[in-house]
N, C-alpha and C positions, 0 to 999 in steps of 0.2 A: 637726596632724591636718587632712586635706583636708576642705573644705567641699563640700557638694552644689552642682552647678551648676544643678540644676532644683529648683524649689519644689513643683511638682505634675506628676505623671506618669500617663499612661495606659498600663497594661500590657495589651497585646493577647496573649492566650493562645489558641492554637488547641485544639480538642478533641483533636487528635492528641498535643499536648504532654502531656496528662494520662493518655494511655494507655501511655506508655513503650514497651516492646518487646512488649507484650501483643497488639497488633494490634486490640484492641477494648476498650471499657469503660475502667475506671479503674485505675491503678497507684497504690495507697495511698502507697508510698514516694515516688514522683515528686511527688504532691500535697503530702505533708508537706515535701518539700525546697523546693518553690515557696513554701509558706506561710512556711517559716523565712526564706527570702530576702526576702519581702515585709516580714516583721517586722523584719529587719535595716535595711531601707530606711526603714521608719517610725521606727526609733530615731534616725535622722539628722534627723528633723523634716520629712521629705518626705511630702506628701500622695499617697496611692496610690489610683487608680481602676483596676479591672480590667474588661475586656471579654473575654468568653469565647465561643469557638465550640463547635460540637456535633458536629464530624465524627468523633469517636470512637464515636458512637452512630448518627448518621444525617446524610446530606447530601441537601439538596433536589435538587441536579443529579442525583446517582446515583438518587434515588428516581424522578425524571422518566424516566430511562433504563429504569427497571423498569416503566413504565406508569402511574405515579401522576401525577395532574394536577400541574403545576409549582407552582402556588400552594399546594395542599394539602401537597405535599412540603416546601415551604419552611416551612410552619407547623409541620409535624412536626419539622423541623430546629431551629426555635425552641424547641420543648419540650425537645429534647436540651440546648440551652445552659442551660435552667433547672436541669436535673439537675446539670450540671457546676458551675454557680454555687452551688448548695446544698452540693455537696461541698467546694468551695474555701472557702465560708463556715464550714463545720464545722471544717475543718482549721485555719483561722485562729483561730476562737474557742477551740479547744483549747489553743492556745499563748498565749492572753491578748490576742489582737488583736481588737478589737471591729469588727464588720462590719454592713453593711446590704445586702441584695440587692434591687435594684430591676429590675422587668421591664417591658419594653415591651408585653407582654400581661398583662392583669390576672388574677392568680391569688392572691388576697388571703390565702388559707389558707397560703401558702408564702412569699410575698415582697411587698414594697411595689410599688405601681404607680410607674412612672417619673414623678417630679415634680422638675423641675430645682432649684427653690428648696430643696426638702427635701434633695436630694442635696448641694447646696452647704453646707447646714447640718451635715449628717453629716460632711463633710470638715473643716469648722471645729471640730468636736468631736473630731477626730482618728481618726474611724472609716475603715476601708477600704470604699469603696463598689464593689459588684460589679454591673455591668450585664449583664443577660441578655435573651434573646429578640430580639437584633439591634435593628433600628429598629422592629420590630413589623409590617413590611411584607414581603411576598414580593418576590422578585427583587432584594433588597438583601442583600449579604453582611455578615458580622460585621466585616469590615475597614471597610466603609462606616460601620457602627455605631460602631466605635472612632474613626474620624475625626470623626464627628458629635458623639459624647459628649465628645471631647477638646476640640473647639471650644466646645461649650456650657459645659464645666466650667472654661474658661479654663486649660487645661493648657499646659505649656511644651513637652511633647514626647510622641510616641507611641513606646513601646518594643515593637517587634515581635519576640516570642520565637519562635525557629525551632529546627530541628534542626541547622542548619549555622551557621558563624561568620561569616555576612555574605551579601552578594549577589555572585553570580558571573555570567559571561557565558553560562554553560551549566551544566548540572547537574553539580556536583562529584563526586557519587557515581558517575556514569556516565562522566565524562570527567576523566581525571588532569591534562590540560592546561588545565582551567577556570581562568579568571582572575578573581580576587577584586577587587572595587572597594572602596576605602576611603571614597570620596565619590562622590555622584551628585546631579544635580539632578532635579527632578520630571519635566521634559520627557524626559530621557534614559529614566527608568523607563517612561513611557508609550510613547514611540516605539519603544524596543527590546523592549517587552513583557517586562520582566525579572521580573515576578511578584512584586514586593515587596508590593504591595497591588493591588487591582483599580483600574481607571481612574477610577471614581467616587470612590473613597477617596483616591487620589492627587491628583486634581484638587481635591478639597475641602481637603486639606492645602496644596496649592500656593496656592489662592486666600486662605488664611488664614495663610500663612507658618509653617505648623506643621511642625517637623522630625520625621523618622522615623529611629529607630535600629534597624537589624536586627542581631540578635546571637544567639549560641548559648545557649539556655537550659540545655543539658545540663551545662554546666560551673558547678558551684556557685559562687555569689558574683558572677556576672556582672552581675546586676541592680544590685548595689551599685556595681560597677566603672563601669558606664555612668553611674550617677547622680553619681559623684564625678569624672566627666570623663576617665576612662581611654580611650585610643584602641583600642576593640575594636569589631568588627563593621563595618557600613557605615552611614554617615550620608547620609540624603537630605534635601536642603534647597534 
């Protein structure tokens, strides 16, 4: 039996990943599928941290275009990530996976405030820790939050779950001749603006030698495959 190549992972889930084909909100079947995949990875003895976006409900950048103050719009987006985190926590708890939701914004009735040492302790006890509300600051994306939390939690890798099977030189949905990269370095991602993660997040990963694996979340079992070292998706290192 293959052994995991990572001991601790940060799974970055976009809000869009949770909406499936609905276009808005939550697809319960998709959430249940992701929860089962996380449970499978936990059964391998791998620590799992989740960082969740909120684009299925609200995006700060889009809110700004609609006339909302950018900082206020970003805070609204953070509230959307909290909703998604609670949904994911509920799905995991229903299948016997113990979780803790920690928020960069204090909402004590719903989740714990982010405290690094407490989060580390939860991981030591085998719980899945779900980080929400990004970094707690406007103008910073949940990608940057994922990079920051990954470094703070001493994670081995960030798994960036997307709708496509890796990173391409152009949009594979719009261009049939799009070329997929199997490996990239951080500077290529930044210089070519490939959209793996934003520049701040990529730079933070580069400074801390933290690899990023971009893969297709839609194919069930892919999280486990990445953890076991199968060559899928695109590796940025």
